[in-house]
C-alpha positions as CSV (number, residue, x, y, z in Angstrom):
1,M,109.3,158.2,65.7
2,T,108.6,159.2,69.3
3,E,111.4,158.7,71.8
4,W,110.3,157.5,75.2
5,L,112.3,157.6,78.4
6,D,114.1,154.3,79.1
7,D,113.2,152.4,82.2
8,A,115.9,153.9,84.4
9,Q,115.0,157.4,83.3
10,Q,111.3,156.8,83.8
11,A,111.9,155.5,87.4
12,A,114.1,158.5,88.2
13,W,111.7,161.0,86.6
14,R,108.7,159.7,88.6
15,K,110.6,160.0,91.8
16,L,111.7,163.5,91.0
17,I,108.1,164.5,90.2
18,E,106.9,163.0,93.5
19,V,109.5,165.0,95.4
20,V,108.6,168.2,93.4
21,E,104.9,167.6,94.3
22,L,105.2,166.5,97.9
23,L,108.1,168.5,99.4
24,P,106.6,172.0,98.9
25,G,103.4,170.9,100.7
26,A,105.3,169.4,103.6
27,L,107.4,172.5,104.0
28,D,104.3,174.8,103.7
29,S,102.5,172.7,106.3
30,Q,105.3,173.0,108.9
31,L,105.8,176.7,108.3
32,R,102.1,177.6,108.4
33,R,101.5,175.5,111.6
34,D,104.6,176.8,113.4
35,A,105.1,180.4,112.0
36,E,101.9,181.3,110.1
37,L,104.1,181.7,107.0
38,S,104.1,180.0,103.6
39,H,107.3,178.5,102.4
40,F,107.6,181.3,99.9
41,D,107.0,183.9,102.6
42,Y,109.8,182.4,104.7
43,F,112.1,182.1,101.7
44,T,111.6,185.8,100.9
45,L,112.4,186.8,104.5
46,A,115.4,184.5,104.6
47,M,116.9,185.9,101.4
48,L,116.5,189.4,102.9
49,S,118.1,188.3,106.2
50,E,121.2,187.1,104.3
51,A,121.6,190.3,102.2
52,P,123.9,193.2,103.1
53,G,122.0,195.6,105.3
54,R,119.1,193.1,105.0
55,T,118.1,195.0,101.9
56,L,117.7,194.0,98.2
57,R,116.3,195.5,95.1
58,M,113.0,193.9,94.4
59,T,114.4,192.6,91.0
60,A,117.3,191.0,92.8
61,L,115.0,189.5,95.4
62,A,112.7,188.1,92.6
63,E,115.7,186.5,91.0
64,L,116.9,184.9,94.3
65,T,113.4,183.6,95.1
66,N,112.7,182.5,91.5
67,A,109.6,184.6,91.4
68,S,108.0,187.0,89.0
69,L,107.9,190.6,90.1
70,P,104.1,190.6,90.3
71,R,104.1,187.5,92.6
72,L,106.9,188.9,94.7
73,S,105.1,192.3,95.0
74,H,101.9,190.5,96.2
75,V,103.9,188.6,98.8
76,A,105.8,191.7,99.8
77,S,102.6,193.5,100.4
78,R,101.4,190.8,102.8
79,L,104.7,190.7,104.6
80,E,104.8,194.5,104.8
81,A,101.3,194.5,106.3
82,R,102.5,192.1,109.0
83,G,105.5,194.4,109.7
84,Y,108.2,192.0,108.4
85,L,109.5,194.1,105.6
86,E,109.4,197.6,104.3
87,R,109.6,198.8,100.7
88,S,111.1,202.1,99.6
89,Q,112.6,203.9,96.7
90,C,116.2,202.8,95.9
91,P,118.6,205.6,96.9
92,D,120.8,204.9,93.9
93,D,118.0,204.6,91.3
94,R,114.7,206.3,91.8
95,R,113.1,203.9,89.3
96,A,113.8,200.9,91.5
97,T,112.3,199.7,94.7
98,V,114.2,198.0,97.5
99,A,112.8,195.7,100.2
100,T,114.3,195.8,103.7
101,L,113.8,193.3,106.4
102,T,112.5,195.0,109.5
103,E,113.6,194.1,113.1
104,S,110.3,192.3,113.5
105,G,111.0,190.4,110.3
106,W,114.5,189.5,111.5
107,Q,113.0,188.2,114.8
108,K,110.5,186.1,112.8
109,V,113.3,184.6,110.7
110,V,115.3,183.8,113.9
111,A,112.3,182.3,115.6
112,T,111.2,180.3,112.5
113,A,114.6,179.0,111.3
114,P,115.1,176.2,113.8
115,G,111.8,174.4,113.0
116,H,112.3,174.9,109.3
117,V,115.8,173.5,109.4
118,A,114.7,170.5,111.4
119,T,112.0,169.8,108.9
120,V,114.4,170.1,105.9
121,R,116.9,167.8,107.7
122,D,114.2,165.3,108.5
123,L,112.6,165.2,105.1
124,V,115.7,165.6,102.9
125,F,119.0,165.0,104.6
126,E,118.4,162.4,107.3
127,S,118.3,159.5,104.8
128,L,121.4,160.8,102.9
129,D,125.1,160.3,103.6
130,A,127.8,162.8,102.7
131,S,128.3,161.2,99.3
132,D,124.5,161.4,98.6
133,V,124.5,165.1,99.6
134,A,127.4,165.8,97.2
135,D,125.6,163.9,94.4
136,L,122.4,165.7,95.1
137,D,124.2,169.1,94.9
138,R,126.0,168.1,91.7
139,I,122.8,166.8,90.0
140,M,120.7,169.8,91.0
141,A,123.4,172.2,89.7
142,K,123.3,170.5,86.3
143,I,119.5,170.6,86.1
144,L,119.4,174.3,87.3
145,E,122.0,175.2,84.7
146,R,119.8,174.0,81.9
147,L,116.6,175.6,83.4
148,R,118.3,179.0,83.8
149,R,119.3,179.2,80.2
């Protein structure tokens, strides 16, 4: 016998799918318009900006951005061509590559962050109260825990 979602699950599922489909495009549109970056480009730069020395192994950066190494490598090549990051051999392990945010990349993050944060606040957080934010955090943590297994 096939098990179907009950009415409450179906309603919640459809809303989640809509968010998953609509939010990336909205974030991409703002970032492309205002900073000539995709959301993934910006996320990559932002993760480097928060790392010690603004440097991460490519494998760690891939994990933080939820990307495959081939996808990250392609994006890193584009960002490197624009002068936003540099890749080099890891000083501790010659088999590994590290990515470092350049000063130009840091300036791009600093210039881009306010508009991106305003968009995220507008699209996600403006309609939520503190309790909703806590619920969203709790729920997303539960879903991510299962996805990461």
